[in-house]
C-alpha positions as CSV (number, residue, x, y, z in Angstrom):
1,X,-67.5,135.0,67.5
2,X,-66.6,132.3,65.1
3,X,-63.2,133.1,63.9
4,X,-61.8,130.6,61.5
5,X,-58.4,129.1,62.6
6,X,-57.2,129.5,58.7
7,X,-57.8,133.0,58.9
8,X,-55.7,133.4,62.0
9,X,-52.8,131.4,60.5
10,X,-53.1,133.8,57.6
11,X,-52.5,136.8,59.7
12,X,-49.6,135.1,61.6
13,X,-48.1,134.2,58.4
14,X,-48.3,138.0,57.1
15,X,-47.1,139.3,60.3
16,X,-44.3,137.3,60.6
17,X,-43.0,137.6,57.3
18,X,-43.8,141.2,57.1
19,X,-45.7,141.5,53.9
20,X,-48.4,139.3,51.9
21,X,-46.2,138.2,49.2
22,X,-43.5,137.1,51.8
23,X,-46.1,135.5,53.6
24,X,-47.6,133.8,50.7
25,X,-43.8,132.3,49.7
26,X,-43.5,131.1,53.6
27,X,-46.8,129.5,53.9
28,X,-47.2,128.2,50.4
29,X,-50.4,130.0,49.7
30,X,-51.3,132.8,47.7
31,X,-51.0,136.8,48.4
32,X,-54.5,137.4,47.4
33,X,-55.7,134.6,49.7
34,X,-53.8,135.9,52.5
35,X,-55.0,139.5,51.9
36,X,-58.8,138.2,51.8
37,X,-58.2,136.2,55.0
38,X,-57.0,138.9,57.0
39,X,-59.6,141.3,55.7
40,X,-62.3,138.8,57.0
41,X,-60.5,138.4,60.3
42,X,-60.5,142.2,60.7
43,X,-64.0,142.5,59.9
44,X,-65.0,139.9,62.2
45,X,-62.8,141.5,65.0
46,X,-64.1,145.0,64.2
47,X,-60.4,146.0,64.4
48,X,-57.8,146.9,62.0
49,X,-54.8,144.8,62.4
50,X,-52.5,145.6,59.7
51,X,-51.5,149.1,58.2
52,X,-51.0,148.5,54.7
53,X,-49.2,150.7,51.9
54,X,-48.1,149.8,48.5
55,X,-44.6,148.9,49.8
56,X,-45.0,147.8,53.2
57,X,-47.2,146.1,55.9
58,X,-46.8,147.1,59.6
59,X,-48.8,146.0,62.6
60,X,-51.3,148.2,64.3
61,X,-51.2,148.2,68.3
62,X,-54.0,145.7,68.1
63,X,-52.3,143.4,65.6
64,X,-49.1,143.6,67.6
65,X,-51.1,142.5,70.9
66,X,-52.8,139.6,69.0
67,X,-49.5,138.3,67.4
68,X,-48.0,138.4,70.7
69,X,-50.6,136.1,72.1
70,X,-51.5,134.3,69.2
71,X,-48.2,132.9,68.3
72,X,-47.9,130.5,71.5
73,X,-51.4,129.9,71.4
74,X,-51.3,128.3,67.8
75,X,-48.1,126.5,68.6
76,X,-50.0,124.7,71.3
77,X,-53.0,124.0,68.9
78,X,-50.6,122.3,66.6
79,X,-49.1,120.3,69.4
80,X,-52.5,119.2,70.5
81,X,-53.3,118.1,66.6
82,X,-50.0,116.4,66.4
83,X,-50.8,114.2,69.6
84,X,-54.3,113.5,67.8
85,X,-52.4,112.4,64.6
86,X,-50.2,110.1,66.9
87,X,-53.4,108.3,67.7
88,X,-54.1,107.8,64.0
89,X,-50.7,106.7,63.2
90,X,-50.2,104.6,66.6
91,X,-53.9,103.8,67.3
92,X,-54.4,103.7,71.2
93,X,-57.5,103.5,73.1
94,X,-60.6,101.0,73.7
95,X,-62.3,99.2,71.0
96,X,-65.8,97.8,71.9
97,X,-67.3,95.3,69.8
98,X,-70.8,93.7,70.1
99,X,-70.8,90.0,68.8
100,X,-72.9,86.9,68.6
101,X,-71.3,83.9,70.7
102,X,-70.7,81.9,67.4
103,X,-68.3,84.7,66.5
104,X,-66.5,84.5,69.9
105,X,-66.1,80.8,69.2
106,X,-65.4,80.4,65.5
107,X,-64.2,84.0,64.0
108,X,-62.3,86.0,66.6
109,X,-59.8,83.5,67.7
110,X,-58.1,83.7,64.4
111,X,-58.1,87.7,64.6
112,X,-57.8,89.0,68.0
113,X,-54.1,87.6,69.2
114,X,-52.9,88.9,65.8
115,X,-54.7,92.2,66.3
116,X,-53.4,92.9,70.2
117,X,-50.0,92.1,69.1
118,X,-50.1,94.4,66.3
119,X,-51.6,97.2,68.3
120,X,-50.5,97.0,72.0
121,X,-51.8,100.4,72.5
122,X,-55.4,99.1,72.1
123,X,-57.6,97.5,74.7
124,X,-60.2,95.3,73.2
125,X,-63.6,94.8,74.9
126,X,-66.0,91.8,73.4
127,X,-69.6,91.9,74.5
128,X,-71.1,88.6,73.3
129,X,-74.8,88.4,73.0
130,X,-77.3,87.2,70.4
131,X,-80.0,90.1,70.0
132,X,-79.2,92.6,67.4
133,X,-78.6,95.9,69.0
134,X,-78.0,99.6,68.4
135,X,-74.2,99.4,68.7
136,X,-73.8,103.1,69.4
137,X,-76.6,103.2,72.1
138,X,-74.9,100.1,73.7
139,X,-71.5,102.0,73.8
140,X,-70.0,99.9,71.2
141,X,-68.0,101.0,68.3
142,X,-68.9,98.2,65.9
143,X,-70.6,94.8,65.9
144,X,-70.6,91.5,64.1
145,X,-73.7,90.0,62.6
146,X,-75.0,88.1,59.5
147,X,-76.0,90.1,56.5
148,X,-79.8,89.3,56.8
149,X,-79.7,91.1,60.1
150,X,-77.7,94.2,58.9
151,X,-79.6,97.6,58.9
152,X,-79.3,99.4,55.5
153,X,-77.3,102.4,56.9
154,X,-74.5,100.3,58.2
155,X,-71.1,99.8,56.5
156,X,-70.4,96.2,56.4
157,X,-66.9,94.7,56.1
158,X,-66.6,90.7,55.7
159,X,-65.0,88.8,58.6
160,X,-64.1,85.4,59.1
161,X,-65.1,82.5,56.6
162,X,-67.6,83.5,53.6
163,X,-69.3,80.4,53.5
164,X,-70.6,78.3,56.5
165,X,-73.1,75.6,57.1
166,X,-75.5,74.4,59.9
167,X,-74.7,70.8,60.8
168,X,-76.8,68.1,62.6
169,X,-75.0,65.7,64.6
170,X,-75.6,62.9,67.4
171,X,-73.4,60.3,69.1
172,X,-72.6,57.0,67.5
173,X,-74.4,55.4,70.3
174,X,-77.6,57.4,69.9
175,X,-78.0,56.6,66.4
176,X,-77.1,53.0,66.8
177,X,-80.0,52.9,69.2
178,X,-82.8,55.0,67.5
179,X,-81.4,54.9,63.6
180,X,-80.0,57.3,61.3
181,X,-82.4,59.8,59.6
182,X,-82.3,59.7,55.9
183,X,-84.8,62.8,55.3
184,X,-85.2,65.9,57.6
185,X,-88.8,64.9,58.2
186,X,-87.2,61.8,60.0
187,X,-86.3,64.0,62.7
188,X,-89.5,64.2,64.1
189,X,-89.1,60.9,65.4
190,X,-86.1,61.7,67.0
191,X,-85.0,63.4,70.4
192,X,-83.9,66.9,69.1
193,X,-81.9,69.3,71.2
194,X,-83.3,72.8,70.4
195,X,-82.3,76.4,70.9
196,X,-84.3,79.5,71.5
197,X,-83.6,83.1,71.0
198,X,-83.4,85.4,73.9
199,X,-86.6,87.0,72.5
200,X,-88.2,83.3,73.0
201,X,-88.5,82.6,69.4
202,X,-87.4,79.2,68.4
203,X,-86.4,78.8,64.9
204,X,-87.1,75.8,62.9
205,X,-84.4,73.7,61.4
206,X,-84.0,74.3,57.9
207,X,-82.4,72.0,55.4
208,X,-81.7,72.3,51.5
209,X,-80.9,69.8,48.8
210,X,-81.0,70.2,45.0
211,X,-82.8,73.3,45.4
212,X,-85.5,71.8,47.5
213,X,-85.8,73.6,51.2
214,X,-87.3,71.4,54.2
215,X,-87.9,73.1,57.4
216,X,-88.9,70.9,60.3
217,X,-89.8,71.8,63.9
218,X,-88.8,68.7,66.0
219,X,-89.3,68.2,69.8
220,X,-86.8,66.8,72.4
221,X,-85.9,66.7,75.9
222,X,-83.6,69.9,76.1
223,X,-84.0,73.5,75.1
224,X,-81.3,76.1,75.6
225,X,-80.6,79.9,74.9
226,X,-79.0,80.2,71.5
227,X,-75.4,81.2,71.9
228,X,-74.9,80.9,75.7
229,X,-76.5,77.7,76.0
230,X,-75.0,75.9,72.9
231,X,-72.1,73.9,74.5
232,X,-74.5,72.5,76.9
233,X,-76.5,71.1,73.8
234,X,-73.4,69.9,72.2
235,X,-72.2,68.1,75.5
236,X,-75.7,66.4,75.8
237,X,-75.5,65.2,72.2
238,X,-72.0,63.7,73.1
239,X,-73.6,62.0,76.0
240,X,-76.1,60.3,73.8
241,X,-79.2,62.5,74.6
242,X,-80.2,63.3,71.2
243,X,-79.5,65.2,67.9
244,X,-77.9,68.7,67.8
245,X,-78.1,71.4,65.2
246,X,-75.4,74.0,65.1
247,X,-72.6,75.5,63.1
248,X,-70.3,72.8,61.4
249,X,-67.2,74.6,62.5
250,X,-68.5,74.4,66.1
251,X,-68.8,70.6,65.6
252,X,-65.7,69.9,63.6
253,X,-63.5,69.0,66.6
254,X,-66.1,66.6,67.8
255,X,-66.4,64.9,64.2
256,X,-62.6,64.6,64.0
257,X,-62.4,62.9,67.5
258,X,-65.4,60.6,66.6
259,X,-67.4,61.3,69.6
260,X,-70.4,62.9,67.2
261,X,-71.3,61.6,64.0
262,X,-72.7,63.9,61.2
263,X,-76.5,63.4,60.5
264,X,-78.1,64.3,57.1
265,X,-75.0,65.9,55.7
266,X,-76.2,66.0,52.1
267,X,-78.9,68.3,53.6
268,X,-77.0,70.7,55.3
269,X,-77.9,74.5,54.5
270,X,-74.9,76.8,53.3
271,X,-75.3,80.6,54.2
272,X,-72.9,83.6,53.8
273,X,-70.3,84.3,56.3
274,X,-70.6,87.2,59.0
275,X,-70.0,90.9,58.6
276,X,-68.2,93.4,60.8
277,X,-70.6,96.5,60.9
278,X,-70.5,100.0,61.8
279,X,-72.4,103.3,61.4
280,X,-71.5,104.9,58.2
281,X,-72.2,108.5,59.3
282,X,-69.3,109.4,61.5
283,X,-65.4,109.4,61.5
284,X,-64.2,106.0,62.1
285,X,-62.3,105.9,65.4
286,X,-58.5,104.8,65.0
287,X,-58.8,101.5,67.0
288,X,-61.8,100.5,64.7
289,X,-59.8,101.4,61.8
290,X,-56.9,99.4,62.8
291,X,-59.1,96.3,63.4
292,X,-60.4,96.8,60.0
293,X,-57.0,96.9,58.8
294,X,-56.2,93.6,60.4
295,X,-59.4,91.7,59.1
296,X,-58.4,92.7,55.6
297,X,-55.0,91.6,55.8
298,X,-54.5,87.8,55.5
299,X,-52.8,86.2,58.5
300,X,-49.8,85.0,56.8
301,X,-48.9,88.5,55.7
302,X,-49.5,90.3,58.8
């Protein structure tokens, strides 16, 4: 039996107030609306709940029995809903995010401490991997990826720097020994430290200058899995093994310390920053909504 909660509340308002007009004043509804709701409830239950005259409304035995059980039950429902509303107002629970290693390294450190300090009732789980997955099937609430890898039915919220660059670098000692490339094609004569996706695809290195795009597929002594193996490739570059290509922000501390030197900087290609994405066909969980609020709020105003 599909009885509407609103119809039960209408009956309760009328029964407690002793009439439709009085019930309407108490509940903020209309007398005609309450009358229709009670009539609908009686039809669904197949029993009369109220005896009506032009001057008064009285409970039938069935109505009195329903009222005796219904009042406490609806109070419990309201209390349960208040608990749920508390999650909305004071978010709690677990938020699981599927993100690439680059986001763990370059995006989340500026967000996670502030998020956890603001919402101490939330437990954050970060699953770091490079493959694009169905976040729901993977048991995650949302993910972080770059726009060219987002599905069309996802809602995307900008997160982190909006413009990034791929950078190439090598140790000064390596460049002193082997020379400094002046054009991307020069990399074909150098030891390059490559990255491969988990799918086994090895993307070419791409450069751009004055509208000219150049793609090269150099070789070298080391190939690592993109993401998880990136630090090893950078360490090898610092040791003088060859030239590495990775996010500029990842290499910035090495540039600042002087252990790595930019290579072909005028050719470094820019691309748009990452997005937090989640399915648009369901209610947003409170922990995820809280995370979205944090990333939309500048750090100095949090």
